[in-house]
ZAMARGU-4260 file (C-alpha; in steps of 0.2 Angstrom, whole numbers, plus 5000, padded with zeros to 4 digits):
<rodrens>
0) 5001/5000/5002 | 5005/5018/4995 | 5007/5030/5010 | 4993/5033/5023 | 4981/5022/5011
5) 4972/5015/5026 | 4971/5031/5032 | 4961/5036/5015 | 4953/5019/5015 | 4944/5024/5030
10) 4939/5042/5026 | 4932/5037/5011 | 4922/5025/5019 | 4915/5039/5031 | 4917/5052/5018
15) 4896/5060/5020 | 4903/5061/5038 | 4918/5071/5033 | 4911/5080/5021 | 4899/5087/5036
20) 4913/5092/5044 | 4922/5099/5029 | 4905/5110/5028 | 4904/5116/5046 | 4922/5120/5044
25) 4920/5131/5031 | 4904/5139/5036 | 4913/5143/5054 | 4927/5150/5047 | 4914/5160/5035
30) 4906/5167/5050 | 4924/5171/5059 | 4929/5182/5042 | 4916/5192/5043 | 4916/5197/5063
35) 4932/5209/5056 | 4920/5218/5042 | 4908/5221/5054 | 4920/5229/5067 | 4928/5238/5052
40) 4911/5245/5047 | 4904/5251/5063 | 4922/5259/5068 | 4920/5267/5050 | 4901/5272/5052
45) 4905/5280/5069 | 4920/5289/5065 | 4913/5298/5051 | 4897/5301/5060 | 4887/5291/5045
50) 4879/5277/5058 | 4866/5280/5069 | 4863/5271/5084 | 4848/5259/5076 | 4864/5255/5064
55) 4875/5252/5078 | 4860/5240/5086 | 4858/5230/5068 | 4877/5227/5066 | 4878/5220/5084
60) 4863/5209/5079 | 4873/5203/5065 | 4889/5200/5076 | 4879/5190/5087 | 4871/5178/5073
65) 4890/5176/5065 | 4893/5170/5083 | 4879/5160/5084 | 4883/5152/5067 | 4900/5149/5071
70) 4894/5140/5088 | 4882/5127/5076 | 4898/5126/5065 | 4908/5118/5077 | 4896/5105/5084
75) 4894/5100/5066 | 4915/5098/5063 | 4915/5090/5080 | 4901/5077/5074 | 4908/5077/5057
80) 4927/5072/5061 | 4932/5068/5080 | 4918/5057/5083 | 4920/5049/5066 | 4940/5045/5071
85) 4934/5036/5086 | 4924/5024/5072 | 4939/5023/5061 | 4950/5017/5078 | 4939/5006/5083
90) 4938/4997/5063 | 4956/4996/5062 | 4958/4988/5080 | 4946/4977/5073 | 4952/4972/5058
95) 4969/4969/5065 | 4964/4959/5078 | 4954/4948/5064 | 4973/4948/5052 | 4981/4943/5070
100) 4969/4928/5071 | 4972/4922/5053 | 4991/4924/5054 | 5001/4909/5053 | 5012/4903/5070
105) 5027/4906/5062 | 5022/4925/5062 | 5023/4925/5081 | 5038/4916/5082 | 5048/4933/5076
110) 5034/4943/5084 | 5033/4948/5102 | 5017/4950/5111 | 5022/4968/5118 | 5025/4976/5100
115) 5009/4970/5094 | 5002/4977/5106 | 5010/4993/5102 | 5001/4991/5086 | 4983/4991/5097
120) 4988/5006/5108 | 4999/5017/5102 | 4999/5016/5083 | 4978/5019/5083 | 4980/5030/5095
125) 4990/5041/5083 | 4978/5036/5069 | 4963/5043/5079 | 4970/5060/5082 | 4975/5062/5065
130) 4958/5057/5058 | 4950/5067/5070 | 4958/5085/5078 | 4972/5080/5064 | 4960/5083/5049
135) 4951/5097/5058 | 4968/5107/5061 | 4971/5103/5042 | 4956/5109/5033 | 4953/5123/5048
140) 4971/5129/5043 | 4968/5128/5023 | 4950/5134/5024 | 4953/5148/5036 | 4969/5155/5032
145) 4962/5156/5010 | 4945/5164/5019 | 4956/5176/5030 | 4969/5181/5016 | 4954/5184/5004
150) 4945/5194/5016 | 4962/5205/5021 | 4966/5207/5001 | 4945/5212/4997 | 4941/5223/5012
155) 4957/5232/5016 | 4973/5231/5006 | 4979/5219/4995 | 4994/5225/4996 | 4996/5225/5015
160) 4991/5207/5013 | 5004/5201/5001 | 5016/5210/5015 | 5010/5202/5028 | 5009/5185/5023
165) 5028/5183/5019 | 5031/5171/5032 | 5021/5159/5024 | 5032/5152/5011 | 5045/5148/5027
170) 5030/5139/5036 | 5028/5128/5021 | 5044/5123/5015 | 5048/5120/5035 | 5034/5108/5038
175) 5038/5098/5021 | 5056/5095/5029 | 5050/5093/5048 | 5036/5081/5044 | 5050/5068/5035
180) 5060/5069/5050 | 5045/5067/5063 | 5039/5051/5054 | 5058/5043/5057 | 5057/5049/5077
185) 5039/5042/5080 | 5046/5024/5068 | 5059/5023/5084 | 5049/5031/5097 | 5035/5018/5092
190) 5047/5003/5091 | 5054/5008/5109 | 5038/5007/5117 | 5034/4994/5108 | 5050/4983/5119
195) 5045/4990/5134 | 5029/4985/5133 | 5036/4969/5130 | 5049/4968/5143 | 5033/4972/5155
200) 5023/4959/5148 | 5038/4945/5148 | 5041/4949/5168 | 5022/4948/5174 | 5023/4931/5165
205) 5038/4925/5172 | 5037/4933/5189 | 5037/4916/5196 | 5054/4911/5188 | 5061/4930/5192
210) 5057/4928/5210 | 5064/4909/5212 | 5080/4914/5203 | 5082/4930/5214 | 5084/4941/5197
215) 5074/4956/5203 | 5089/4967/5201 | 5093/4959/5185 | 5076/4962/5177 | 5074/4980/5186
220) 5089/4986/5177 | 5084/4979/5161 | 5069/4989/5165 | 5077/5004/5168 | 5088/5002/5153
225) 5072/5001/5142 | 5063/5014/5150 | 5078/5027/5149 | 5078/5021/5128 | 5058/5025/5127
230) 5062/5041/5137 | 5074/5048/5127 | 5063/5042/5109 | 5052/5052/5115 | 5063/5066/5119
235) 5069/5065/5103 | 5051/5068/5095 | 5046/5082/5109 | 5062/5091/5104 | 5056/5095/5086
240) 5038/5099/5092 | 5048/5112/5105 | 5056/5121/5091 | 5043/5120/5078 | 5031/5131/5091
245) 5043/5146/5095 | 5047/5146/5077 | 5029/5148/5070 | 5026/5159/5086 | 5042/5170/5079
250) 5033/5170/5062 | 5017/5175/5068 | 5023/5189/5077 | 5033/5195/5062 | 5019/5197/5051
255) 5009/5205/5065 | 5022/5217/5068 | 5022/5219/5048 | 5005/5225/5048 | 5004/5234/5062
260) 5020/5246/5057 | 5016/5245/5036 | 4996/5247/5040 | 4999/5262/5053 | 5009/5269/5039
265) 4995/5266/5025 | 4982/5273/5038 | 4993/5290/5040 | 4992/5292/5022 | 4977/5289/5018
270) 4977/5274/5006 | 4967/5263/5021 | 4954/5269/5034 | 4955/5269/5053 | 4941/5255/5054
275) 4949/5246/5038 | 4967/5245/5050 | 4956/5240/5065 | 4948/5225/5054 | 4965/5221/5045
280) 4973/5218/5062 | 4958/5207/5066 | 4961/5198/5052 | 4980/5196/5056 | 4975/5190/5073
285) 4963/5177/5069 | 4977/5172/5055 | 4988/5167/5071 | 4976/5153/5070 | 4979/5145/5055
290) 4997/5149/5055 | 5001/5144/5073 | 4990/5125/5070 | 5001/5124/5054 | 5013/5114/5068
295) 5000/5103/5075 | 4996/5099/5057 | 5012/5095/5054 | 5016/5085/5069 | 4999/5076/5069
300) 5000/5070/5050 | 5017/5065/5051 | 5012/5054/5066 | 4998/5047/5060 | 5007/5041/5042
305) 5021/5034/5052 | 5007/5025/5063 | 4997/5019/5048 | 5013/5013/5037 | 5016/5000/5054
310) 4997/4995/5055 | 4998/4990/5036 | 5013/4981/5040 | 5003/4969/5049 | 4986/4970/5038
315) 4996/4968/5024 | 5007/4954/5032 | 5005/4937/5021 | 4993/4922/5026 | 5006/4911/5022
320) 4995/4896/5026 | 4985/4890/5011 | 4966/4891/5013 | 4961/4893/4995 | 4955/4883/4981
325) 4950/4871/4996 | 4936/4861/5000 | 4923/4863/5015 | 4918/4847/5024 | 4907/4849/5041
330) 4910/4830/5046 | 4928/4817/5042 | 4930/4802/5047 | 4945/4800/5058 | 4957/4790/5045
335) 4975/4798/5043 | 4986/4793/5030 | 5004/4800/5030 | 5017/4797/5014 | 5034/4799/5012
340) 5033/4813/5021 | 5047/4828/5024 | 5043/4845/5034 | 5057/4860/5036 | 5053/4873/5047
345) 5049/4890/5035 | 5057/4902/5046 | 5075/4895/5046 | 5073/4878/5033 | 5080/4866/5047
350) 5075/4849/5043 | 5062/4843/5056 | 5054/4828/5051 | 5061/4815/5038 | 5053/4801/5028
355) 5038/4800/5040 | 5024/4785/5034 | 5009/4781/5044 | 4992/4775/5043 | 4980/4778/5056
360) 4964/4769/5054 | 4947/4777/5060 | 4944/4772/5078 | 4962/4767/5082 | 4972/4775/5096
365) 4991/4781/5091 | 5005/4783/5103 | 5020/4794/5100 | 5035/4794/5112 | 5052/4801/5109
370) 5064/4810/5119 | 5062/4829/5118 | 5064/4836/5101 | 5064/4823/5091 | 5049/4831/5081
375) 5033/4823/5091 | 5026/4839/5092 | 5030/4846/5076 | 5019/4829/5069 | 5003/4834/5077
380) 5006/4852/5073 | 5007/4848/5053 | 4991/4838/5055 | 4983/4854/5063 | 4989/4861/5047
385) 4999/4878/5056 | 5012/4875/5043 | 5010/4873/5023 | 5015/4855/5018 | 5016/4848/5000
390) 5000/4840/4990 | 4997/4821/4993 | 5009/4818/5007 | 4994/4818/5021 | 4976/4813/5021
395) 4963/4813/5034 | 4947/4806/5031 | 4953/4798/5013 | 4953/4815/5007 | 4972/4828/5003
400) 4974/4838/5019 | 4981/4851/5008 | 4963/4851/4997 | 4953/4855/5015 | 4948/4870/5023
405) 4957/4877/5039 | 4941/4876/5047 | 4936/4859/5038 | 4953/4852/5046 | 4953/4860/5064
410) 4934/4857/5067 | 4936/4838/5065 | 4953/4840/5078 | 4951/4842/5095 | 4968/4846/5102
415) 4975/4848/5118 | 4991/4859/5119 | 5008/4854/5130 | 5004/4873/5137 | 4985/4868/5141
420) 4983/4887/5139 | 4968/4893/5149 | 4958/4909/5148 | 4955/4921/5162 | 4938/4916/5161
425) 4926/4905/5172 | 4929/4886/5173 | 4912/4884/5161 | 4918/4893/5148 | 4935/4887/5146
430) 4928/4871/5147 | 4916/4876/5131 | 4927/4887/5123 | 4924/4880/5106 | 4904/4877/5106
435) 4894/4888/5098 | 4880/4888/5113 | 4887/4883/5130 | 4878/4869/5137 | 4882/4868/5155
440) 4876/4847/5155 | 4888/4845/5141 | 4902/4855/5150 | 4898/4844/5168 | 4898/4827/5157
445) 4916/4832/5150 | 4923/4837/5167 | 4917/4819/5175 | 4926/4810/5160 | 4943/4822/5161
450) 4941/4818/5179 | 4941/4836/5184 | 4923/4836/5189 | 4925/4833/5209 | 4939/4848/5209
455) 4927/4859/5202 | 4914/4857/5212 | 4924/4859/5227 | 4929/4875/5220 | 4916/4890/5233
460) 4910/4895/5213 | 4911/4879/5207 | 4911/4881/5188 | 4908/4900/5189 | 4926/4900/5197
465) 4937/4912/5188 | 4952/4901/5184 | 4965/4918/5183 | 4977/4923/5167 | 4981/4908/5160
470) 4974/4896/5172 | 4985/4903/5188 | 4972/4898/5199 | 4974/4880/5196 | 4987/4868/5199
475) 4995/4859/5184 | 4985/4842/5184 | 4968/4854/5185 | 4974/4865/5172 | 4978/4849/5162
480) 4961/4839/5165 | 4950/4857/5162 | 4960/4857/5143 | 4956/4838/5139 | 4939/4842/5147
485) 4938/4858/5132 | 4944/4845/5119 | 4932/4831/5125 | 4916/4841/5124 | 4917/4843/5105
490) 4917/4825/5100 | 4928/4826/5085 | 4933/4813/5075 | 4952/4815/5079 | 4958/4817/5097
495) 4975/4824/5101 | 4983/4825/5116 | 5002/4832/5117 | 5007/4825/5134 | 4993/4831/5142
500) 4994/4819/5155 | 5013/4825/5164 | 5007/4834/5176 | 4993/4821/5186 | 4996/4807/5196
505) 4994/4789/5186 | 4977/4783/5195 | 4971/4798/5189 | 4978/4795/5171 | 4973/4778/5171
510) 4952/4785/5175 | 4956/4797/5161 | 4963/4784/5148 | 4949/4773/5153 | 4936/4786/5151
515) 4944/4790/5133 | 4942/4773/5129 | 4925/4771/5134 | 4919/4787/5126 | 4928/4785/5109
520) 4924/4768/5101 | 4925/4772/5083 | 4935/4788/5086 | 4953/4791/5081 | 4966/4795/5097
525) 4984/4802/5097 | 4993/4803/5113 | 5010/4809/5113 | 5018/4807/5129 | 5033/4802/5141
530) 5027/4789/5151 | 5026/4771/5145 | 5011/4769/5156 | 5003/4784/5145 | 5002/4772/5129
535) 5006/4754/5133 | 4988/4750/5128 | 4988/4759/5111 | 4983/4751/5096 | 4998/4757/5088
540) 5015/4764/5095 | 5029/4775/5086 | 5045/4782/5093 | 5052/4795/5085 | 5071/4801/5086
545) 5077/4816/5076 | 5064/4816/5066 | 5063/4801/5061 | 5049/4785/5066 | 5063/4773/5073
550) 5051/4760/5080 | 5033/4753/5077 | 5023/4744/5083 | 5013/4739/5098 | 5017/4739/5116
555) 5024/4720/5118 | 5032/4720/5101 | 5042/4734/5106 | 5049/4727/5119 | 5053/4714/5112
560) 5063/4724/5100 | 5073/4728/5112 | 5076/4746/5108 | 5073/4764/5113 | 5056/4760/5118
565) 5063/4744/5129 | 5076/4758/5137 | 5063/4769/5141 | 5053/4756/5149 | 5068/4748/5158
570) 5072/4766/5164 | 5054/4771/5171 | 5052/4753/5180 | 5069/4761/5188 | 5063/4776/5195
575) 5045/4771/5198 | 5034/4780/5184 | 5020/4766/5183 | 5029/4758/5167
</rodrens>
């Protein structure tokens, strides 16, 4: 997109509101530029004796009329522009959020939360200011400036007007230069704010680690350095505004001095009347507004353009995961076929999976074991279409996965990730998260199958308990089981548990697995685990090693093989992990 195209897009969307604002500004400025003429006419009328009391009163009423029109016009541009800018801010924020939800996992690997929050706060605030008060200032400076200069030239003296506006070209040239400087400084300021926000967010998320490792001083020093950088970037931007305003005041002062001196001279030689001289000086006072607000207009415009460019970086970020020319399926069976599949991470081209061949029939349970970093989670992430893969490599329900829409794939897979993320909401809403309409009965049934119902009813507010950010109010085992309940309630053809029983004891694990066997007959289950006890009853077991399927079979056949699986089994027997 070209410079400010997002701003142009939304201004065009609300063009009629902005038209109301512009018309209102023109009306206000027309009324204000009439007031000096009324003052000048009354002054000359009284000075020459041609005005009686009725004339003075009628002009006073005319003065009041122009003030009232100005008041009504000001209401119009506030409704037309300032309030509309808030609508634009809302629309862009919604577009940003929608875009973030569509972007693939690799985008979030290289963009931190704090920086993303800066887009939705400071950048949108800058855009709102530009499309609101910024547009008012810009149009006001243009329309009012033109009307004032026209009034000065036609009602008083073109020659005096020309001399009085000598400083204006300097304002224009300076504005063009400063706009580019402000643009760069604002970019740097926003980046510094994003880094600061990210540090704060990271510190809160890792507060237990910081305290347990006694790193408060280290993190405080990091925060102070980031704070100082943010402060310095803000000061650099503020310095420009600090220079601009006095410079503009000086130019306005020069214009005023010229009008007083040269206008006084023209009055003395009777080229203009006293009334015209007074009117002209009133015009000059009015001209201070658009000339003085030029600094604000330049600053708001430059910051708005810089902010819109940053926001457009997000809105234009490519949605790498393919979701075009695809077919929608409401229901798929749970069969999975993987053929000669290799996978490299797209952000670093590092080989993660090599020569994967696997068939899971509908209704079977597959277990995946392996050391940390062996490719277990990467394999299920490809099943969830978090990444693009080649055609004809993975089939779900007999359909090439790359020909299925993302919605079709993910609606047919219930997934419990390793981190067991919970939202800062009620237990009920967390379990029912994937449902269009939450049913209390279904929520409780899923909780019972995940063996967490009794824990929940022991809470003071039971299913209405707020779990806290990321489930901080719960134990690790409770979080895992609520996450499992959230997946079970969907009754999807395929269920994936990614090391989702590691925080529960062996007895609870056995209860959950038995519930799965009974409740998910005829549906496909994939269990990723480190404990043999979790996977020993699976129909098929694969052992991953360095991105390859190193071993394949059942519990008994793999023990007889005497390889990695058998070694893990013996090790876990020694440490008493219920193998």
